[in-house]
C-alpha positions in Angstrom: 130.6 15.8 -74.3 128.9 19.1 -75.3 131.6 21.5 -76.3 131.0 25.3 -75.8 128.8 25.0 -72.7 130.1 26.6 -69.5 129.5 24.6 -66.3 128.4 26.1 -63.0 131.0 27.8 -61.0 130.1 25.7 -57.9 128.9 22.2 -58.3 125.8 21.4 -56.3 126.5 19.2 -53.3 124.4 16.1 -52.7 122.8 15.9 -49.3 124.1 12.9 -47.4 120.8 11.6 -46.2 120.0 7.9 -46.4 116.3 7.6 -46.4 116.3 3.9 -47.5 112.7 4.4 -48.7 111.6 4.5 -45.1 110.3 8.0 -44.9 106.6 7.0 -44.6 107.5 4.3 -41.9 109.4 6.8 -39.9 106.6 9.4 -40.1 104.1 6.7 -39.0 106.0 5.6 -35.9 106.6 9.3 -35.0 103.0 10.1 -35.5 101.7 7.3 -33.2 104.2 8.2 -30.6 103.3 11.9 -30.4 100.5 12.8 -32.9 100.5 16.0 -34.8 103.7 17.6 -33.4 105.9 17.4 -36.5 109.5 18.5 -35.7 108.7 21.4 -33.3 110.3 21.5 -29.9 109.7 25.1 -28.7 106.8 27.6 -29.0 108.3 30.3 -31.1 108.6 27.8 -34.0 104.9 28.0 -34.3 104.6 31.8 -33.6 106.9 32.9 -36.5 105.1 31.1 -39.4 101.7 32.2 -38.0 103.1 35.8 -38.1 104.2 35.2 -41.6 100.8 34.0 -42.7 99.1 37.0 -41.1 101.4 39.5 -42.7 101.1 37.8 -46.1 97.3 37.8 -45.9 97.3 41.5 -45.1 99.8 42.3 -47.9 97.7 40.4 -50.5 94.6 42.2 -49.3 96.4 45.4 -50.4 97.3 44.0 -53.7 100.9 43.0 -53.0 101.9 39.7 -54.8 103.5 37.7 -52.0 103.2 34.1 -50.8 103.0 32.8 -47.3 106.3 31.0 -47.7 108.2 34.1 -48.9 106.9 36.2 -46.0 107.3 33.6 -43.3 110.8 32.7 -44.4 111.8 36.4 -44.5 110.3 37.0 -41.0 112.1 33.9 -39.6 115.3 35.2 -41.0 114.8 38.7 -39.4 113.9 36.9 -36.1 117.1 35.0 -36.1 119.1 38.0 -37.2 117.8 40.2 -34.4 118.4 37.4 -31.9 122.0 36.9 -33.1 122.7 40.6 -32.8 121.2 40.9 -29.4 123.3 37.9 -28.2 126.5 39.1 -29.8 126.3 36.2 -32.3 126.4 33.5 -29.7 125.2 30.2 -31.2 122.0 28.6 -29.9 120.0 25.6 -31.1 117.0 27.8 -31.5 118.7 29.9 -34.1 119.6 29.2 -37.8 121.6 30.9 -40.5 124.4 32.2 -38.4 126.9 32.2 -41.3 124.7 33.7 -43.9 123.1 36.4 -41.6 126.5 37.7 -40.4 126.8 39.4 -43.8 123.5 41.2 -43.4 122.8 44.5 -41.6 119.2 45.7 -42.3 117.7 43.6 -45.2 114.9 45.0 -47.3 112.0 42.6 -47.9 113.0 42.4 -51.6 116.3 40.8 -50.4 114.9 38.7 -47.6 112.1 37.1 -49.8 114.7 35.4 -52.0 115.3 31.7 -51.4 119.1 32.3 -51.4 118.9 34.9 -48.6 118.3 32.4 -45.7 118.9 28.7 -45.0 117.6 26.1 -47.3 115.6 24.4 -44.5 114.0 27.0 -42.3 112.2 26.1 -39.1 108.9 26.7 -40.9 109.3 23.4 -42.7 108.8 21.4 -39.5 105.7 23.4 -38.5 103.3 22.5 -41.3 101.8 19.4 -39.6 101.4 20.9 -36.1 99.9 24.2 -37.4 97.0 22.2 -38.8 96.9 19.5 -36.1 96.8 22.0 -33.2 94.2 24.1 -34.9 96.2 27.3 -35.4 95.4 27.4 -39.2 92.6 26.5 -41.6 93.4 24.7 -44.8 92.4 21.7 -46.8 95.9 20.3 -47.2 99.4 20.6 -45.8 100.3 23.3 -48.3 101.7 26.2 -46.4 100.8 28.7 -49.1 97.2 27.7 -48.8 97.0 28.2 -45.0 94.9 30.8 -43.3 94.9 31.8 -39.7 92.1 30.2 -37.7 90.4 32.0 -34.8 92.6 30.2 -32.4 95.7 31.2 -34.4 94.7 34.8 -34.4 94.1 34.8 -30.7 97.5 33.1 -30.1 99.2 35.7 -32.3 97.5 38.6 -30.4 98.3 37.2 -27.0 101.9 36.6 -28.0 102.6 39.9 -29.8 99.9 42.4 -28.7 101.9 44.2 -26.0 104.9 44.8 -28.3 104.9 48.1 -30.3 107.9 48.5 -32.7 108.0 52.1 -33.7 104.6 52.6 -32.0 102.9 50.1 -34.3 101.6 46.5 -34.0 104.1 43.8 -35.0 101.9 42.8 -38.0 101.6 46.5 -39.2 105.4 47.0 -38.7 106.1 43.9 -40.9 103.4 44.9 -43.4 105.2 48.3 -44.0 108.4 46.4 -44.5 106.8 44.1 -47.0 105.4 47.1 -48.9 108.8 48.7 -48.9 107.8 51.6 -46.7 110.0 50.5 -43.8 113.8 50.1 -44.4 115.0 49.6 -40.8 112.9 46.6 -39.7 114.8 45.5 -36.6 114.0 47.4 -33.3 114.5 46.4 -29.7 110.7 45.9 -29.3 110.6 43.7 -32.4 113.5 41.6 -31.1 111.8 41.1 -27.8 108.6 40.1 -29.6 109.9 37.6 -32.1 113.4 36.5 -31.1 113.4 32.7 -30.7 115.5 33.3 -27.5 112.9 35.3 -25.7 110.0 33.7 -23.9 106.4 34.1 -25.0 103.8 35.9 -22.7 102.0 33.6 -20.3 98.6 33.8 -22.0 100.1 32.7 -25.3 101.8 29.8 -23.6 98.5 28.8 -22.0 96.8 28.7 -25.4 99.6 26.6 -26.8 99.4 24.1 -23.9 95.6 23.9 -24.3 95.9 23.1 -28.0 98.5 20.5 -27.4 96.5 18.7 -24.7 93.0 19.0 -26.0 92.7 19.8 -29.7 91.7 17.2 -32.3 92.6 13.6 -32.9 95.6 12.3 -31.0 95.3 14.9 -28.2 94.9 12.2 -25.6 98.4 10.7 -26.5 99.9 14.2 -26.7 98.6 15.0 -23.2 99.7 11.7 -21.7 103.2 12.1 -23.3 103.5 15.7 -22.1 102.7 14.6 -18.5 105.2 11.8 -18.8 108.1 13.9 -20.1 107.3 16.6 -17.6 108.2 14.2 -14.8 111.9 14.5 -14.2 111.9 10.9 -13.0 110.6 9.7 -16.3 110.9 5.9 -17.2 114.3 5.1 -18.6 113.8 1.5 -19.9 111.1 -0.7 -21.4 110.7 -2.9 -18.3 107.7 -1.1 -16.8 105.1 1.2 -18.3 104.9 4.7 -16.8 101.6 5.4 -15.2 100.9 8.4 -17.5 101.0 6.2 -20.7 98.2 3.7 -21.6 99.1 0.1 -22.5 98.4 0.4 -26.3 100.4 3.7 -26.5 103.3 2.1 -24.6 103.2 -0.9 -27.0 103.3 1.4 -30.0 106.2 3.3 -28.5 108.1 0.0 -27.9 107.5 -1.3 -31.4 108.5 2.0 -32.9 111.7 2.0 -30.8 112.6 -1.5 -32.1 112.2 -0.3 -35.7 114.3 2.8 -35.1 117.1 0.7 -33.5 117.0 -1.7 -36.6 117.0 1.3 -39.0 119.9 2.9 -37.2 121.8 -0.4 -37.2 121.3 -0.6 -41.0 122.7 2.9 -41.4 125.7 2.0 -39.3 126.3 -1.0 -41.5 126.2 1.1 -44.7 128.5 3.7 -43.1 131.0 0.9 -42.4 130.8 -0.4 -46.0 131.3 3.1 -47.3 134.4 3.5 -45.2 135.8 0.3 -46.6 135.2 1.5 -50.2 136.7 4.9 -49.4 139.8 3.3 -47.9 140.2 1.4 -51.1 140.1 4.6 -53.2 136.5 4.1 -54.3 137.0 0.7 -55.8 133.7 -1.3 -55.8 133.4 -4.5 -53.7 131.1 -7.5 -53.9 128.5 -7.7 -51.1 129.7 -11.2 -50.2 133.3 -9.8 -49.8 131.9 -6.9 -47.7 130.2 -9.3 -45.3 133.5 -11.0 -44.5 135.1 -7.8 -43.3 135.2 -8.2 -39.4 133.5 -4.8 -38.6 130.9 -5.2 -41.3 130.2 -8.8 -40.2 129.7 -7.6 -36.6 127.3 -4.9 -37.6 125.4 -7.4 -39.9 124.9 -9.7 -36.9 123.7 -6.8 -34.8 121.3 -5.7 -37.5 119.8 -9.2 -37.8 119.3 -9.4 -34.0 117.5 -6.1 -33.9 115.4 -6.8 -36.9 114.3 -10.1 -35.4 113.4 -8.3 -32.2 110.8 -6.3 -34.0 109.5 -9.3 -36.0 108.9 -11.1 -32.8 106.3 -8.5 -31.9 103.9 -10.0 -34.4 102.8 -6.7 -36.0 99.5 -7.7 -37.4 98.3 -4.2 -38.2 98.6 -3.2 -41.9 100.2 0.1 -40.9 103.3 -1.9 -39.8 103.7 -3.9 -43.0 106.5 -1.8 -44.5 108.4 -2.0 -41.3 108.0 -5.8 -41.3 109.2 -6.0 -44.9 112.3 -3.9 -44.1 113.2 -6.1 -41.1 112.6 -9.3 -43.1 115.2 -8.0 -45.6 117.6 -7.2 -42.8 117.4 -10.8 -41.4 118.4 -12.2 -44.8 122.1 -12.3 -44.1 123.2 -13.4 -47.6 121.3 -10.5 -49.3 120.9 -7.8 -46.6 123.9 -5.7 -47.8 122.7 -5.9 -51.4 119.2 -5.0 -50.5 120.2 -2.1 -48.3 122.6 -0.8 -51.0 119.7 -0.8 -53.5 117.5 1.1 -51.0 120.3 3.6 -50.6 121.2 4.4 -54.2 122.6 7.8 -53.5 125.7 7.4 -51.3 126.2 3.7 -52.3 124.9 2.0 -55.4 124.6 -1.6 -56.5 125.8 -2.1 -60.1 126.8 -5.2 -62.0 127.2 -7.2 -58.8 129.3 -4.6 -57.0 128.7 -2.0 -54.4 130.1 1.3 -55.9 130.2 5.0 -54.9 127.0 6.9 -55.6 126.5 10.6 -56.3 126.7 11.6 -52.6 129.7 9.3 -51.8 132.3 11.0 -49.7 135.8 9.7 -49.7 136.3 11.0 -46.2 133.5 8.6 -45.3 131.9 10.9 -42.7 128.7 9.5 -41.2 125.5 10.1 -43.2 122.8 12.2 -41.7 119.9 10.4 -40.0 116.6 11.0 -41.8 114.6 12.4 -38.8 117.1 14.7 -37.3 116.6 18.3 -36.4 118.6 21.0 -34.6 117.2 20.8 -31.1 119.6 20.1 -28.2 120.8 16.7 -27.5 118.6 14.4 -25.4 118.4 15.3 -21.8 116.8 12.4 -19.9 117.9 8.9 -20.5 114.9 7.6 -22.5 114.3 4.0 -23.2 116.5 3.0 -26.1 115.2 3.7 -29.6 112.4 5.9 -28.4 110.9 8.3 -31.1 112.7 11.6 -31.1 109.3 13.3 -31.0 109.2 12.3 -27.3 112.5 14.1 -26.6 111.2 17.1 -28.7 108.1 17.1 -26.4 110.4 17.2 -23.3 112.0 20.4 -24.5 108.5 21.8 -25.4 107.4 21.0 -21.8 110.3 23.1 -20.5 109.2 26.0 -22.8 105.6 25.7 -21.5 107.0 26.0 -17.9 109.3 28.9 -18.9 112.4 26.8 -18.1 113.7 26.3 -21.6 116.2 29.2 -21.6 117.7 28.2 -18.3 118.1 24.5 -19.3 119.7 25.3 -22.6 122.1 27.7 -20.8 123.0 25.0 -18.3 123.8 22.5 -21.1 125.9 25.1 -22.9 127.9 25.7 -19.7 128.4 21.9 -19.3 129.6 21.5 -22.9 132.2 24.4 -22.4 
């Protein structure tokens, strides 16, 4: 112990996310399902970071020291704040930061640029890949601070925001004055209508977004096919027959990815069950062999083995599938699967001296851990084939936005849930 040092007032909380070292595998299967779309599911998610980049570029040209990330995060916070106020603080899956922003009236940029002002994971973070893949920015890497608007990105921004004039100025000029400190009251009714995630984009901006999704760059053929598939309200709901919109090799990749996701989810269910057993025993470690004899754990272990074998039966000769194969081989080893998965975890559960013991993110209430590819879009609407990449469901919601039906559908789901 080090006497005389004061600890933090609030201990940092570990995120309960079990990646199992599979982040690259998950990204690969999502990418071959719907290339280049990242985690986006509605158009304003792309508009807001593009606006941030544009304002940051203009501010730096005037000698202001700001980064793309600072400005984009601040603008996203203002967009959500203005939307919450206009909606009387009604929750909506397109908005973030409801708790933090309730304490804010009219933030200065000096406040909003701070990392602590808004949420730790803004929507901007899920847009880095699609901004590049869809041709809205230029950049040599996926570094958001290095991105510059492309000609297409500038046109998209102009068509989306050109008709809105907060305080008689363009949206970019209005935010530029705010960044400079010349504008204290940033939220206006015109600005809310322009940038609120709850308001639809103008038709010309939507047409540019659709064109970039369907025709720009590598992978556009799969994006276009998937967009047509999900736009069909009678979309295929099982793996027994390939939908006409999807080519055979694409359908096989979707099916293989689904089998991996089902096995991955089964492994997380297994670890959740082991964690509950340890929590019920007050945190006392248990041997993996003892855990495998617990009825519920044994049942989940059998299910995991069956799902892992289902993927291995596909063959998977491509080298890009090797990590998925290795994971499933580990899961079929009944004697060592729990040990191996615990070692892959290492944060919620740990393997030490022959025992499974609580890790840094262990929770004695044993709530279910977060899935590693989750986001905050609405729950799945159609009944997709089991295990299908969540990017396909994201694309379904994007297709509604492209048809100006998103707000109505979200409203209908909210009424159903009430």
